[in-house]
Every structure is written in C-alpha cells, then in structure tokens.
N, C-alpha and C positions, 0 to 999 in steps of 0.2 A: 566486498560481497558481490557475487555475480547473480545474474538472472536465474540460473539453474538452482541457486540456493533458496529462492523464494517462490519459484513457479509451482503450479499444480501439474503433476505429470499424469499419465494415463488418462488423457483427455477424452471425453465422450464427444464423438463427431457424428455428423449425419451426411448423407449424400444430397446432391442438388435436387434429386427427384423425390425427396422426402416431403410428405404433405405438411401443410401448415398445422393441421390438427395433430399429427404425430410429433412434430417439433414442439408444439405447446405441451403435449403430454410428457415428453421427455424432460423438458425444462421443469415442469411442476413436480415430476417424480424425484428429480435430483436436486431441486431447488437451485437451478442454474439461471443466470440472466442472459446467457449467450451460448451459442453452439457454433463451432467452426464447421464449415461445409467442405468436405473433402471428397473428391472423385478420383478413383484409381491412384490414391496416395498423394494427390496434389491438392493444395489448398485453393479453393475456388471463391470463398467468401465467408461471411459470418452472419448468422441470424441472431438478432437480439430480442429480448422481451419487449422492448419499446416498439420495434418494427412490427412485431406480431400484434401488439395492441392497436397500432395504427390501421392495420388492414382488417382487424376483426370488426364485424358490423356492430353499430351502436344499437341501443335500445329503441331508437327512433326508426329503425329500418322497417320497411314494409314486408321483408322476407319472413317466412315462417321459420321456426326453429329447425325444421327438417331441411329447408333450403339453405340456411346458414351452415348447418352441419355438412351438407353436401359440398358446398363451396370450399370449406376448410379442408375437407378430405381430398378434394380433387385438385386444389391449387398447390403446386410445388414451391418449396422455399426459394428456388432459383428466381422466382418472380419478385421477391422482396429483399433478398439478402444483400448486404453491403459487399461490393466486390473489391473495393480498394482497401484491403486490410493492412493495418500497420503491424509489421512483424519484427521480431528481434531474434538474436541467436542466444543459445544458453550461456555462452562465454562473455556476453556483453555485461558491463558493470550495471548495477542497479541504478547508479546515478545517470548513466546514459539512457537506460530504459525509461526511467521516470521522466527525464527531460523530453524524450521522444513522445511519450504519452501526453504530456502537457502541451507540447508544441502542436500536436495533431488533435488535441482536445478529445481524446478517446479514453474510455474507462478500462480498457484491457488491451493487451498485446499478445499476439499468438507467437509462440516460440517455435522456430523452424531450425532443423539441423539436417543437412544433406537433402534438402528439399522436402522433408517430411515434418508433419506436425508432431512435436514431442511434448508440448506443454502449453500452458496459458498462464499469464500473470496479470493480475488486476491491480487497480489502484488500492484496493483494500488489502491486497497482499503486501504492497509496499508499506502501507500504513501500519498494519498489525505486526508484520514480521520484521520490520526495520525500525520504524518510528518508535514503537513500543520499547524495543530493546535499547535504542539510542537514548531515549528519554527516561528509561527506567520505570515506565508505567507499570503499576502493579507490584513493584518491588518494595519490600519493607525498608524501614530506616528513616533517615532525615536528609532533607536538602538544605544546604548552607549557602547563603548568598553573601558574596564578598564584593563590596563596592570597589571598583577600579583595581581589582585584583587579577585581571586577565593578562597583564603584561609579563614579559619574561622574568625580570628580576623579582617582581612581587609574587608571581606564581611559584617561583622556586622557594621563596620563604614560606608561602602558604602550605605547599606540599610537605615541607619540612615539619610543620606543626602536625599535619595529618599523620605523618609517619611516626612522630614522637608519641602520639596517642594511640598508635596501632589501629588506625581507622581503615576499614576495608572500603575502598572506593568502588561504587557501582558505575557512575558516569561523571564526566566533567564537561561542562558547557561554557564556552566563552561567549559572552553577549556583547553586542556592539550598539549601545544606545545612540540614537541620532544626535543627541544634544551634548555629548561629551567626547573628548578626544581619547581617553583611556577606556579600555574594555573592562567589563565586570565579569565575574565568574561564579558559576553555581556548581557546587560539588555535592553529589548524592552519595551518602555513606550508609552502610547497613545498620550502624548503631543508632539507637534512639536516645542514648545518654551522651550528649555532646556539650554539656555545660563547661567542663574543664577545657575542652578545645576552644570554645567560643571565648572563654576568659583569656586564654593565651593569645589568640588572634587579636583581640581588642588591645591587649597589653603591648602588642607589637605594632599598634597604630592602625589596624584595619577596622573598617566599619562593616559589621557582620549582622546577619539576621537569619532566622530559619524560615523556610517556605513550606507550604503545603505540598504533599506529593500529588 
C-alpha cells in the first residue's frame, strides 16, 4: 500500500500572511488539527492546533478581550508556523511513511508531488485505514489462536484444515513470543461456528483457543 492510498487529498491550505484568528476559525470549521502554509504553490510551513494554543493569551492575561482579538487578527501565521516540515511523496510506501513519522516524532506528513502539496497523511490515517484492515477490527467472525503454529510445515497443515472446512479467512498474523523459539499464529475467519474446525486441529496435535475480536 502506498501513501496515496491513505492520504487525504484536496487539502485546505493557508498563506503565510493569514492571521492567527483566521487560521483558528478555519481549523474549528473543518475540525482540523493542522494546516499547511503555502505561498505561490510552494510549501512554507505548517500551523498546528497546539502552536495556536501556545500563542493564545491565557485567562491570566491583563489584556482585554478586544486587545486579545486585535492581536490574533493582526499576527500572521508566519510568526508561529513550523518551517521544517516532514514531507513524503504519494508513491512512497506506507511503511516508509510511518517510519519517517515515528523517526521525526510528528503526527502528520505533507504529501508533495512536483513541488506542490497534493495531500496530507496523519498517524490516525495509518491507524484507521491500515491497522484496522490488517487486524480485521470491526469485522465479524472468530479469531483462532494456534500455539506454535506459525512455522512453515505447521502452518501448511493448519491452512489445510481451514480449507477443508471452507473457512473464509479475513486475516492471518504470525506472532513471535519472546519466551519461545517457535511462532504462534492467529487466524481470523468470517464464520462464528468453528467447533468442528477446532476439533480437527486438536486431533492433529495443535493447541488451539478462540480469542475475542
């Protein structure tokens, strides 16, 4: 899977002379946490909700509400935006993109193609659009845990049983417990009735159990 498969396209951007007040209004209207700052088609920085909160006067300020409003209306985002933006290309794999985000400790990556901003991808995008599918979160059925069933020969036998019972597989995960040499495996199937399958697996010498989805 590539970054372009999970990114949000048609990104709302602002210019560097946009006021803090306008940036805040745009974020609240669209429920965004960040806005790329683009001048004449080129990415200049990113303004985040956290940065806006840091510069917003606290309740302890001696300024009047009118003075606070004036400052927010007159201060451009160029004064507070993050200029060292971590970017990716749409053709980069999601694995590379997520590793880049983790290495740089950022919650979002701006997607650039031919020098222009074409999208944005957040850690939430990685989680909901990838992890959910990989883990089968929200999918109906049953998860079956097979102890030490994640090795080649064992896995071949296990899948034979699943095919015999015509089980439709949603996901397969091989687990690597730190205290054992052989890997375990968890298979998520669409069926809720797996009694016959479990019986056959146990008869073949496997230790099995069902897990909550």
